[in-house]
C-alpha positions as CSV (number, residue, x, y, z in Angstrom):
1,M,-0.3,-0.1,0.0
2,R,1.3,3.4,-1.1
3,I,0.4,6.5,1.0
4,L,1.1,10.4,-0.1
5,L,1.7,12.4,2.8
6,N,1.9,16.2,2.2
7,R,4.1,18.0,4.3
8,T,2.0,19.9,6.7
9,G,2.1,20.3,10.7
10,I,0.7,16.8,10.7
11,G,2.9,14.9,8.3
12,P,5.4,14.1,10.7
13,G,2.9,12.3,12.9
14,L,1.6,10.4,9.9
15,A,4.9,9.5,8.7
16,D,5.8,8.1,12.2
17,L,2.3,6.3,12.2
18,C,3.0,4.6,8.4
19,R,6.3,3.5,9.7
20,A,5.1,1.7,12.9
21,E,2.4,0.0,10.7
22,E,4.7,-0.6,8.0
23,I,2.8,1.0,5.7
24,E,4.8,2.3,2.3
25,F,4.4,5.7,1.9
26,V,6.1,9.5,0.4
27,L,6.2,12.4,1.7
28,G,5.4,15.4,-0.5
29,H,7.1,18.6,-0.3
30,A,4.5,21.3,0.1
31,L,6.4,24.0,-1.0
32,Y,7.3,22.5,-4.6
33,M,3.9,21.0,-5.2
34,K,2.7,24.0,-6.9
35,A,1.0,22.0,-9.7
36,I,-2.2,21.1,-7.5
37,H,-3.3,25.0,-7.5
38,G,-3.0,25.5,-11.0
39,G,-6.1,24.6,-11.8
40,K,-9.5,26.8,-12.0
41,T,-11.2,24.1,-9.6
42,K,-9.6,22.8,-6.6
43,N,-10.7,20.1,-4.3
44,D,-9.5,17.2,-2.7
45,R,-10.6,15.3,-5.7
46,V,-8.8,17.1,-8.0
47,D,-5.6,17.3,-5.6
48,A,-5.5,13.9,-5.3
49,E,-5.4,13.3,-9.0
50,K,-2.7,15.8,-9.7
51,I,-0.3,14.5,-7.1
52,A,-1.3,10.9,-8.5
53,M,0.0,11.8,-11.8
54,L,2.9,13.8,-10.6
55,L,3.9,10.5,-8.7
56,R,3.2,8.0,-11.2
57,G,5.5,10.4,-13.7
58,G,8.5,10.6,-11.2
59,M,7.8,14.5,-11.2
60,L,6.4,14.7,-7.3
61,P,8.8,16.5,-5.3
62,E,9.6,14.5,-2.0
63,A,10.5,15.9,1.3
64,Y,12.6,14.4,3.7
65,A,11.1,12.1,6.4
66,Y,13.2,12.7,9.6
67,P,13.7,9.9,11.9
68,S,11.0,10.5,14.9
69,E,13.8,9.0,17.3
70,L,15.6,12.3,16.7
71,R,13.0,15.1,16.2
72,A,12.7,15.9,20.1
73,T,16.6,16.9,20.1
74,R,16.5,18.9,16.7
75,D,13.3,20.8,18.1
76,L,15.0,21.5,21.2
77,L,18.4,22.6,19.4
78,R,16.0,25.0,17.1
79,R,14.0,26.5,19.9
80,R,17.6,27.4,21.3
81,S,18.4,29.0,18.3
82,R,15.2,31.0,18.4
83,L,15.8,32.3,22.2
84,V,19.4,33.8,20.9
85,R,17.8,35.5,17.9
86,M,15.1,37.0,20.3
87,R,17.7,37.9,22.4
88,A,19.9,39.7,19.7
89,E,16.7,41.4,18.7
90,L,16.1,42.8,21.9
91,L,20.0,43.8,22.1
92,G,19.1,45.9,19.0
93,H,16.2,47.4,20.3
94,V,18.3,48.8,23.1
95,Q,20.7,50.4,20.7
96,L,18.2,51.5,18.0
97,T,16.6,53.6,21.1
98,R,20.4,54.9,21.7
99,Y,20.0,55.9,18.6
100,Q,16.5,57.6,18.2
101,Y,17.3,59.9,20.9
102,N,20.7,61.3,19.6
103,L,22.6,59.4,23.1
104,P,26.5,58.8,23.5
105,A,27.7,55.6,23.0
106,F,27.7,52.7,25.8
107,R,30.9,52.4,27.5
108,K,30.4,48.7,27.6
109,K,29.5,45.9,25.2
110,L,25.4,45.2,25.9
111,A,26.1,41.5,25.1
112,Y,27.7,41.2,28.3
113,R,26.0,41.2,31.6
114,A,28.4,43.8,33.1
115,G,27.9,45.9,30.2
116,R,24.1,46.0,30.8
117,H,24.6,47.5,34.3
118,D,22.9,50.6,35.4
119,I,22.4,51.2,31.8
120,D,18.9,52.6,32.2
121,G,20.8,55.5,33.4
122,H,22.1,56.5,30.2
123,F,18.6,57.5,29.4
124,E,17.1,60.7,31.0
125,D,13.3,60.5,30.0
126,A,11.4,58.3,32.4
127,V,9.6,56.8,30.1
128,V,12.2,55.6,27.6
129,R,14.1,54.4,30.7
130,R,11.2,52.1,31.4
131,N,11.2,50.8,27.8
132,V,15.1,50.0,28.2
133,E,14.3,48.2,31.4
134,V,11.9,46.1,29.8
135,D,14.5,44.7,27.4
136,I,17.3,44.4,30.1
137,D,14.8,42.1,31.8
138,A,13.5,40.1,29.1
139,I,17.7,39.7,27.5
140,D,18.6,38.6,30.9
141,Y,16.0,36.1,31.3
142,L,16.5,35.0,27.9
143,E,20.4,34.6,28.7
144,R,19.7,32.4,32.0
145,S,17.2,30.3,29.8
146,I,19.8,29.8,27.1
147,K,22.7,28.9,29.3
148,A,20.6,26.2,31.1
149,L,19.1,24.8,27.9
150,E,22.8,24.6,26.5
151,A,23.8,22.8,29.5
152,Y,21.0,20.2,29.4
153,L,22.0,19.9,25.9
154,V,25.7,18.9,26.5
155,Q,25.1,17.0,29.5
156,Q,21.8,15.0,28.8
157,T,21.5,14.2,25.4
158,T,23.1,11.7,23.9
159,V,24.3,12.0,20.3
160,H,23.3,9.8,17.6
161,D,26.6,10.0,15.3
162,V,29.6,10.5,17.9
163,Q,32.3,10.1,15.5
164,T,30.9,13.2,13.3
165,F,30.1,14.9,15.9
166,H,34.0,15.1,16.8
167,R,34.9,15.6,13.2
168,L,32.4,18.9,13.2
169,R,34.3,20.1,16.3
170,T,37.6,19.9,14.7
171,V,36.5,23.2,12.7
172,P,37.9,25.8,14.5
173,G,35.3,28.2,16.4
174,I,32.6,25.4,16.4
175,G,31.8,24.4,20.1
176,Q,29.7,21.5,21.2
177,V,26.2,23.3,20.8
178,L,26.9,24.4,17.1
179,A,28.3,21.0,16.5
180,M,25.1,19.5,17.5
181,T,22.7,21.9,15.8
182,L,24.8,20.8,12.0
183,L,24.7,17.1,13.2
184,Y,20.8,17.1,13.9
185,E,19.7,19.3,11.2
186,I,21.7,17.6,8.6
187,E,20.7,13.9,9.9
188,D,21.9,11.8,7.2
189,I,24.4,13.3,4.7
190,S,24.2,10.5,2.1
191,R,20.7,12.0,1.0
192,F,22.6,14.8,-0.9
193,P,24.3,12.7,-3.7
194,R,26.4,16.1,-4.5
195,V,27.6,18.8,-2.9
196,Q,26.0,21.3,-5.0
197,E,22.6,19.4,-3.5
198,F,23.7,20.3,0.0
199,V,24.9,23.9,-0.5
200,S,21.6,24.6,-2.0
201,Y,19.4,22.9,1.0
202,A,21.6,25.0,3.3
203,R,20.9,28.1,1.4
204,L,24.3,29.0,1.1
205,V,23.6,29.5,-2.8
206,K,21.0,30.8,-4.8
207,G,18.9,29.5,-7.6
208,Q,20.3,31.0,-11.1
209,K,17.9,32.5,-13.4
210,S,18.0,32.2,-17.2
211,S,16.5,32.2,-20.6
212,A,17.8,32.0,-24.4
213,G,21.5,31.6,-22.3
214,K,21.3,35.0,-20.7
215,K,21.2,35.2,-16.8
216,L,18.5,37.2,-15.5
217,G,19.2,37.0,-12.1
218,T,19.0,34.4,-9.1
219,Q,15.8,33.1,-7.3
220,G,15.1,30.7,-4.6
221,G,17.1,32.2,-1.9
222,R,14.6,31.7,0.7
223,M,14.2,27.6,-0.1
224,G,15.8,25.4,2.2
225,N,16.5,24.9,5.6
226,R,17.1,28.1,7.3
227,H,18.5,26.5,10.3
228,L,21.4,25.2,8.7
229,K,22.0,28.9,6.8
230,W,21.7,30.3,10.6
231,A,24.1,27.6,11.8
232,F,26.9,28.4,9.0
233,S,26.4,31.8,9.1
234,E,27.3,31.3,13.1
235,A,30.1,29.0,12.1
236,A,31.6,31.3,9.4
237,I,32.2,34.2,12.3
238,L,33.5,32.0,14.8
239,F,35.9,30.6,12.4
240,L,37.0,34.1,11.4
241,R,37.8,34.8,14.9
242,E,40.3,31.7,15.2
243,S,42.0,31.6,11.6
244,D,44.3,34.0,10.3
245,R,44.2,32.4,6.9
246,A,40.0,33.2,6.6
247,K,40.6,36.7,7.9
248,R,43.0,37.3,5.0
249,C,41.0,35.3,2.7
250,V,37.6,37.4,3.3
251,A,39.9,40.7,3.4
252,R,40.6,40.0,-0.2
253,L,36.9,38.9,-1.1
254,E,35.5,42.0,1.0
255,A,37.7,44.3,-1.2
256,K,36.0,43.1,-4.3
257,H,32.2,42.0,-3.0
258,G,31.8,43.9,-0.3
259,K,31.8,42.4,3.7
260,G,28.4,40.5,3.4
261,K,28.9,39.0,0.2
262,A,32.6,37.9,1.7
263,L,31.1,36.3,4.6
264,S,28.4,34.6,2.8
265,I,31.3,33.0,0.4
266,L,33.1,31.6,3.4
267,S,29.8,30.3,4.8
268,A,29.3,28.4,1.8
269,K,33.1,27.6,1.9
270,L,32.2,25.9,5.3
271,G,29.4,24.2,3.8
272,R,30.8,22.4,1.4
273,A,34.0,21.4,3.9
274,V,31.6,20.0,6.3
275,Y,29.9,18.3,3.1
276,F,33.3,16.4,2.0
277,M,34.0,15.8,5.8
278,M,30.7,13.9,6.6
279,R,31.0,12.0,3.5
280,R,34.5,10.9,3.5
281,Q,34.7,10.7,7.3
282,E,37.7,13.3,7.9
283,A,38.2,15.7,10.3
284,F,38.5,19.5,9.1
285,D,41.6,20.2,6.9
286,E,41.8,24.1,6.2
287,D,44.7,23.6,4.0
288,R,41.9,22.2,1.4
289,L,39.3,24.6,2.4
290,F,41.6,27.5,0.7
291,A,43.1,25.4,-2.0
292,T,40.6,27.1,-4.2
293,G,41.2,30.5,-3.0
């Protein structure tokens, strides 16, 4: 028996049920299944017919059915990254408030708890000061939650692939939590036959749009795994702090493309390196990373 599952909120649960009952199934990718929306009439019967035609013709875009035993850890790592982004947004709001009222720069970095001590005294207006106090209280709470969550992940979570986990940590700047994030988001590197498919899935490259041999720009930059995109962006920044060769490489690229593009190129290089590290089961090699410039 073959059951087609659309990747919606209930898709993973249905996939788990089919596995448990040993029912053959296909998990379709909802974002890419645009053919079912093109008709004048749309209902369950018409959708089922069009999906069956896509499946029969080998044109159905399939989604990856993530293993249920690893999903809880992956979701917890995703929650941590969401909390980190929320903290960064609040820090940015404090700085934006300072710009808004033309106040001098803070003497210490807000990212550290000591730098946020008595920061409300920087603002004279009582209402503005209260606004900033709300941000600081939320930042302090998120910081405690993130640290507790990271400690839990490191101490309590059993890594499903210990060898690959330690190989990822050979990349300068990648610690335990970031290595776990990469490992659980990728899960099985063999599902990507080519490195081009992997870096595209990780949103490290954009699709090319062309017609009649002419390039018309790029598209599809938001298609893929946004969590991997964030993880490799973080890894590039941390790697840049640790590697002198990376600093020189980014400086050359920055002179030609600008800072943002230079960091994106470094992220893509790290993505390719991680792909081959996992495929070949090798540790990180900085010489190989910069062999192509």
